[in-house]
NUMI-818621 format. One record per residue (C-alpha): residue in one letter; chain; x, y, z. Coordinates in steps of 0.5 Angstrom, whole numbers, plus 500, padded with zeros to 3 digits. Example, Ala and Ser with C-alpha at 12.3 -4.5 7.8 and 13.67 -1.06 7.14 Angstrom:
BEGIN
+---+---+-----+-----+-----+
: r : c :  px :  py :  pz :
+---+---+-----+-----+-----+
: A : A : 525 : 491 : 516 :
: S : A : 527 : 498 : 514 :
+---+---+-----+-----+-----+
***
This chain:
BEGIN
+---+---+-----+-----+-----+
: r : c :  px :  py :  pz :
+---+---+-----+-----+-----+
: M : A : 447 : 494 : 492 :
: K : A : 452 : 495 : 497 :
: H : A : 452 : 502 : 501 :
: G : A : 446 : 504 : 497 :
: F : A : 450 : 505 : 491 :
: P : A : 447 : 501 : 484 :
: P : A : 451 : 496 : 481 :
: G : A : 457 : 498 : 477 :
: G : A : 461 : 504 : 477 :
: P : A : 466 : 508 : 478 :
: V : A : 463 : 512 : 484 :
: A : A : 463 : 520 : 484 :
: P : A : 467 : 523 : 490 :
: G : A : 464 : 525 : 496 :
: T : A : 457 : 521 : 495 :
: G : A : 458 : 517 : 501 :
: W : A : 463 : 511 : 499 :
: P : A : 466 : 509 : 506 :
: D : A : 472 : 512 : 507 :
: D : A : 472 : 516 : 501 :
: P : A : 477 : 521 : 502 :
: A : A : 475 : 526 : 496 :
: D : A : 469 : 530 : 495 :
: E : A : 467 : 534 : 489 :
: G : A : 472 : 540 : 490 :
: T : A : 478 : 535 : 490 :
: P : A : 483 : 537 : 485 :
: V : A : 484 : 532 : 479 :
: A : A : 491 : 531 : 476 :
: R : A : 490 : 530 : 469 :
: S : A : 497 : 529 : 467 :
: A : A : 504 : 527 : 469 :
: A : A : 506 : 534 : 471 :
: A : A : 499 : 536 : 475 :
: V : A : 501 : 529 : 479 :
: V : A : 508 : 532 : 481 :
: S : A : 504 : 539 : 483 :
: L : A : 498 : 536 : 486 :
: A : A : 502 : 531 : 490 :
: A : A : 508 : 536 : 492 :
: G : A : 502 : 541 : 495 :
: A : A : 498 : 536 : 499 :
: H : A : 498 : 538 : 506 :
: G : A : 497 : 532 : 510 :
: L : A : 495 : 525 : 508 :
: G : A : 488 : 526 : 508 :
: E : A : 489 : 531 : 503 :
: L : A : 494 : 527 : 499 :
: T : A : 490 : 521 : 499 :
: A : A : 484 : 525 : 497 :
: R : A : 488 : 527 : 491 :
: Q : A : 490 : 520 : 489 :
: S : A : 483 : 518 : 489 :
: V : A : 481 : 522 : 483 :
: C : A : 487 : 522 : 479 :
: R : A : 486 : 521 : 471 :
: A : A : 493 : 522 : 469 :
: C : A : 494 : 516 : 465 :
: P : A : 489 : 515 : 460 :
: R : A : 490 : 507 : 459 :
: L : A : 489 : 506 : 466 :
: V : A : 483 : 511 : 467 :
: A : A : 479 : 507 : 461 :
: W : A : 481 : 500 : 464 :
: R : A : 479 : 501 : 471 :
: E : A : 472 : 505 : 469 :
: Q : A : 471 : 499 : 464 :
: V : A : 472 : 494 : 469 :
: A : A : 467 : 497 : 474 :
: A : A : 462 : 498 : 468 :
: L : A : 462 : 491 : 466 :
: R : A : 464 : 487 : 472 :
: R : A : 465 : 480 : 473 :
: R : A : 459 : 475 : 474 :
: S : A : 460 : 474 : 481 :
: F : A : 460 : 481 : 483 :
: M : A : 455 : 483 : 477 :
: N : A : 450 : 486 : 483 :
: E : A : 455 : 490 : 486 :
: P : A : 458 : 497 : 486 :
: Y : A : 465 : 498 : 484 :
: W : A : 470 : 504 : 486 :
: G : A : 473 : 504 : 479 :
: R : A : 478 : 510 : 481 :
: P : A : 485 : 510 : 484 :
: V : A : 486 : 506 : 490 :
: P : A : 489 : 511 : 495 :
: G : A : 494 : 509 : 501 :
: W : A : 491 : 507 : 507 :
: G : A : 492 : 505 : 514 :
: D : A : 496 : 508 : 520 :
: D : A : 497 : 515 : 519 :
: R : A : 504 : 514 : 523 :
: P : A : 506 : 508 : 521 :
: A : A : 513 : 504 : 523 :
: I : A : 512 : 499 : 517 :
: L : A : 510 : 501 : 510 :
: I : A : 507 : 495 : 505 :
: L : A : 508 : 497 : 498 :
: G : A : 504 : 493 : 493 :
: L : A : 504 : 493 : 485 :
: A : A : 497 : 496 : 484 :
: P : A : 490 : 494 : 485 :
: A : A : 487 : 488 : 483 :
: A : A : 481 : 489 : 477 :
: H : A : 476 : 486 : 481 :
: G : A : 479 : 487 : 488 :
: G : A : 481 : 494 : 490 :
: N : A : 478 : 497 : 484 :
: R : A : 472 : 494 : 486 :
: T : A : 472 : 495 : 494 :
: G : A : 476 : 502 : 494 :
: R : A : 482 : 499 : 499 :
: I : A : 488 : 496 : 496 :
: F : A : 489 : 488 : 497 :
: T : A : 482 : 488 : 499 :
: G : A : 476 : 483 : 496 :
: D : A : 481 : 478 : 493 :
: R : A : 485 : 472 : 495 :
: S : A : 491 : 475 : 495 :
: G : A : 488 : 480 : 500 :
: D : A : 486 : 474 : 504 :
: F : A : 493 : 471 : 504 :
: L : A : 496 : 478 : 506 :
: Y : A : 491 : 480 : 511 :
: A : A : 491 : 473 : 515 :
: S : A : 498 : 474 : 516 :
: L : A : 498 : 481 : 518 :
: Y : A : 493 : 479 : 523 :
: R : A : 497 : 473 : 526 :
: C : A : 503 : 478 : 526 :
: G : A : 499 : 483 : 530 :
: L : A : 499 : 488 : 524 :
: A : A : 491 : 488 : 523 :
: S : A : 485 : 488 : 527 :
: Q : A : 482 : 483 : 523 :
: P : A : 484 : 477 : 519 :
: T : A : 480 : 479 : 513 :
: S : A : 478 : 485 : 509 :
: V : A : 472 : 485 : 505 :
: A : A : 470 : 492 : 503 :
: A : A : 472 : 499 : 505 :
: G : A : 469 : 501 : 512 :
: D : A : 469 : 493 : 514 :
: G : A : 472 : 495 : 521 :
: Q : A : 479 : 493 : 519 :
: R : A : 485 : 497 : 522 :
: L : A : 492 : 496 : 520 :
: I : A : 496 : 497 : 527 :
: G : A : 503 : 501 : 526 :
: A : A : 503 : 499 : 519 :
: R : A : 500 : 503 : 512 :
: M : A : 499 : 500 : 505 :
: V : A : 500 : 503 : 499 :
: A : A : 501 : 501 : 491 :
: A : A : 507 : 503 : 486 :
: V : A : 501 : 504 : 481 :
: H : A : 494 : 507 : 484 :
: C : A : 490 : 504 : 478 :
: A : A : 488 : 497 : 476 :
: P : A : 492 : 496 : 470 :
: P : A : 490 : 491 : 464 :
: E : A : 493 : 484 : 465 :
: N : A : 496 : 487 : 472 :
: K : A : 502 : 490 : 468 :
: P : A : 503 : 498 : 468 :
: T : A : 508 : 501 : 463 :
: R : A : 514 : 504 : 466 :
: E : A : 511 : 511 : 464 :
: E : A : 505 : 509 : 468 :
: R : A : 509 : 507 : 474 :
: D : A : 513 : 514 : 473 :
: A : A : 507 : 518 : 473 :
: C : A : 504 : 515 : 479 :
: A : A : 511 : 516 : 483 :
: P : A : 510 : 523 : 486 :
: W : A : 504 : 520 : 489 :
: L : A : 508 : 515 : 493 :
: A : A : 514 : 520 : 494 :
: A : A : 509 : 525 : 497 :
: E : A : 506 : 519 : 502 :
: L : A : 513 : 517 : 504 :
: R : A : 515 : 524 : 506 :
: L : A : 509 : 525 : 510 :
: V : A : 510 : 518 : 514 :
: A : A : 518 : 518 : 514 :
: P : A : 519 : 521 : 521 :
: G : A : 516 : 514 : 524 :
: L : A : 518 : 510 : 519 :
: R : A : 523 : 504 : 520 :
: V : A : 521 : 499 : 515 :
: I : A : 518 : 498 : 508 :
: V : A : 516 : 491 : 505 :
: C : A : 516 : 490 : 498 :
: L : A : 511 : 485 : 495 :
: G : A : 514 : 483 : 489 :
: G : A : 519 : 485 : 484 :
: F : A : 515 : 491 : 481 :
: A : A : 515 : 494 : 488 :
: W : A : 522 : 493 : 489 :
: Q : A : 524 : 496 : 483 :
: A : A : 519 : 502 : 484 :
: V : A : 521 : 504 : 491 :
: W : A : 529 : 505 : 489 :
: P : A : 528 : 512 : 485 :
: V : A : 523 : 514 : 490 :
: L : A : 527 : 513 : 496 :
: A : A : 533 : 517 : 492 :
: G : A : 528 : 523 : 490 :
: C : A : 526 : 523 : 498 :
: G : A : 534 : 524 : 500 :
: Y : A : 535 : 517 : 502 :
: Q : A : 542 : 514 : 501 :
: A : A : 541 : 507 : 498 :
: P : A : 546 : 501 : 497 :
: R : A : 550 : 501 : 491 :
: P : A : 550 : 496 : 487 :
: R : A : 542 : 496 : 488 :
: P : A : 541 : 489 : 492 :
: P : A : 537 : 484 : 487 :
: F : A : 530 : 482 : 489 :
: A : A : 528 : 476 : 493 :
: H : A : 524 : 473 : 498 :
: G : A : 527 : 475 : 504 :
: A : A : 532 : 480 : 501 :
: E : A : 534 : 485 : 506 :
: A : A : 537 : 492 : 504 :
: W : A : 538 : 498 : 509 :
: A : A : 538 : 506 : 506 :
: D : A : 540 : 512 : 511 :
: G : A : 534 : 517 : 511 :
: P : A : 536 : 525 : 511 :
: D : A : 535 : 525 : 518 :
: G : A : 540 : 519 : 519 :
: M : A : 535 : 514 : 521 :
: P : A : 536 : 507 : 518 :
: L : A : 530 : 504 : 514 :
: L : A : 530 : 497 : 512 :
: L : A : 527 : 494 : 506 :
: L : A : 525 : 487 : 506 :
: G : A : 523 : 483 : 499 :
: S : A : 517 : 478 : 499 :
: Y : A : 514 : 474 : 494 :
: H : A : 507 : 477 : 492 :
: P : A : 501 : 474 : 495 :
: S : A : 498 : 472 : 488 :
: Q : A : 494 : 466 : 487 :
: Q : A : 500 : 463 : 482 :
: N : A : 505 : 464 : 488 :
: T : A : 500 : 462 : 494 :
: F : A : 497 : 456 : 490 :
: T : A : 504 : 453 : 488 :
: G : A : 507 : 453 : 495 :
: R : A : 512 : 458 : 492 :
: V : A : 510 : 463 : 498 :
: T : A : 507 : 459 : 504 :
: P : A : 503 : 462 : 510 :
: D : A : 510 : 461 : 515 :
: M : A : 514 : 464 : 510 :
: F : A : 510 : 471 : 509 :
: D : A : 509 : 471 : 517 :
: A : A : 517 : 471 : 518 :
: I : A : 517 : 477 : 513 :
: F : A : 512 : 481 : 517 :
: R : A : 515 : 479 : 524 :
: R : A : 522 : 481 : 522 :
: A : A : 519 : 487 : 520 :
: R : A : 515 : 488 : 527 :
: A : A : 522 : 487 : 530 :
: A : A : 526 : 492 : 526 :
: A : A : 521 : 497 : 527 :
: G : A : 521 : 496 : 534 :
: L : A : 514 : 494 : 535 :
: S : A : 512 : 491 : 541 :
: L : A : 510 : 484 : 540 :
: A : A : 504 : 484 : 544 :
: G : A : 501 : 489 : 539 :
: S : A : 501 : 497 : 538 :
: D : A : 496 : 503 : 539 :
: S : A : 495 : 506 : 532 :
: A : A : 491 : 511 : 535 :
: S : A : 497 : 514 : 539 :
: S : A : 500 : 520 : 536 :
: E : A : 507 : 518 : 538 :
: P : A : 512 : 515 : 532 :
: A : A : 512 : 507 : 533 :
: G : A : 519 : 507 : 535 :
: D : A : 517 : 512 : 541 :
: R : A : 511 : 508 : 543 :
: F : A : 516 : 502 : 545 :
: P : A : 522 : 504 : 548 :
: E : A : 524 : 497 : 550 :
: Y : A : 526 : 496 : 543 :
: Q : A : 531 : 502 : 542 :
: G : A : 538 : 501 : 542 :
: N : A : 538 : 494 : 540 :
: D : A : 542 : 492 : 533 :
: V : A : 536 : 491 : 529 :
: R : A : 541 : 492 : 523 :
: A : A : 544 : 485 : 525 :
: G : A : 537 : 482 : 524 :
: S : A : 537 : 480 : 532 :
: F : A : 530 : 480 : 532 :
: F : A : 528 : 475 : 526 :
: L : A : 523 : 471 : 530 :
+---+---+-----+-----+-----+
***
């Protein structure tokens, strides 16, 4: 057992899972149309993430995530599984948004936190820690004390998909959750890091729907790819592409720790975050927390460290 829960899942909302944003009264989206309505009507990140975490709009994904939670992997046979959509988490006023594909079946779908409890997460959090964007070098479970600093982590699709391959329809059904989260964090947001080609492709229509002016033609995905989009308020937003920290990429050396660190150091610099660290508890947008970076030409990449 873990946290007093029996093995298996899914976990009912409001029953005590660490950092569970929902309770038994949280409204549940059971269709793509309901996702649109509930995402748009959420007042604040707490309400939005609660609604994300109980969504049942995509029958194939609901069936798969709950089947995985019930059957479990042998190495986790005695552990409880979250078995629900994995909501965004991290700094409530981030300067950097980290966008992934979807939770892993035995990672986020087990722990309740994106990129947590698997080797991809180990690789990612180690880099974030080295770059001053996480308080700990590992993330093993929700409620483990990990904290993102000036950054927030989200997924293009909130449920673990079979074979890690959500359909286009599932991506589009989930997009209003991402759009609503983007609008809520937009005032201080300066950088989006897209982990993998799926995330890179998924972010552009969401940005357009939120009033951002994207470059034309759309830049192709690559590790280290950069593109700028102008927000509704005229503030520039940097899009950074990075290879996904999958075992296929990290074990083969397609992406190395140094390559990953370079992405997040570039993100820090463009976001105007102090290299000495930031205070995620601050109520000020990140750009206001570190005035020493204001006025510098971050579009020119002058702080690629």
